[in-house]
C-alpha positions as CSV (number, residue, x, y, z in Angstrom):
1,M,-18.5,-61.3,63.2
2,D,-19.0,-57.8,62.1
3,E,-17.9,-54.6,63.8
4,K,-21.4,-53.6,65.0
5,K,-21.9,-57.0,66.7
6,I,-18.6,-56.8,68.4
7,K,-19.3,-53.2,69.6
8,K,-22.7,-54.2,71.0
9,I,-21.3,-57.2,72.8
10,L,-18.5,-55.1,74.3
11,E,-20.9,-52.4,75.5
12,E,-23.1,-55.1,77.2
13,K,-20.1,-56.7,78.9
14,L,-18.5,-53.5,80.0
15,S,-21.8,-52.1,81.4
16,S,-22.0,-55.2,83.7
17,L,-18.6,-54.6,85.3
18,D,-18.3,-53.1,88.7
19,E,-15.7,-50.4,89.6
20,K,-13.1,-52.9,90.9
21,E,-13.3,-54.9,87.6
22,L,-13.1,-51.7,85.5
23,K,-10.0,-50.6,87.4
24,K,-8.5,-54.0,86.9
25,L,-9.3,-53.9,83.1
26,K,-7.9,-50.4,82.8
27,K,-4.6,-51.5,84.5
28,Y,-4.4,-54.5,82.3
29,L,-4.9,-52.4,79.1
30,Q,-2.2,-49.9,80.3
31,E,0.3,-52.6,80.9
32,E,-0.5,-54.2,77.6
33,K,0.0,-50.9,75.8
34,V,3.5,-50.5,77.4
35,S,4.3,-54.1,76.6
36,R,3.3,-53.6,72.9
37,R,5.4,-50.4,72.7
38,E,8.4,-52.2,74.1
39,K,7.9,-55.1,71.6
40,I,7.6,-52.7,68.7
41,R,10.7,-50.8,69.8
42,R,12.7,-54.1,70.0
43,L,11.5,-55.2,66.6
44,K,12.4,-51.8,65.0
45,E,15.8,-52.1,66.5
46,L,16.4,-55.6,65.1
47,I,15.1,-54.5,61.7
48,E,17.4,-51.5,61.6
49,K,20.4,-53.7,62.5
50,G,19.4,-56.3,59.9
51,E,19.0,-58.9,62.5
52,Y,15.3,-59.6,62.2
53,N,14.7,-62.8,60.2
54,V,11.4,-64.3,59.5
55,P,11.4,-67.9,58.3
56,P,9.8,-68.0,54.8
57,E,7.7,-71.0,55.9
58,K,6.0,-68.9,58.6
59,V,5.2,-66.1,56.1
60,A,3.7,-68.7,53.7
61,E,1.6,-70.2,56.5
62,K,0.2,-66.8,57.6
63,I,-0.6,-65.9,54.0
64,L,-2.5,-69.2,53.6
65,E,-4.3,-68.7,56.9
66,F,-5.4,-65.2,55.8
67,L,-6.6,-66.4,52.4
68,K,-8.6,-69.2,53.9
69,R,-10.5,-66.7,56.1
70,K,-11.6,-64.6,53.1
């Protein structure tokens, strides 16, 4: 799906939300933002300590998944 279609769908869905739903969505997005920042902070810390290890099998799987989508 291209970016224009996604934008159009989002605009349609968001315009149908009432105030309560919009507040709920805003709260969720804020919490998600904080959660992502914390995850990034933890990952950076592990990388700096040399304790972050990714199994090579997982890397290979993700590369193959990516190439299949192209």
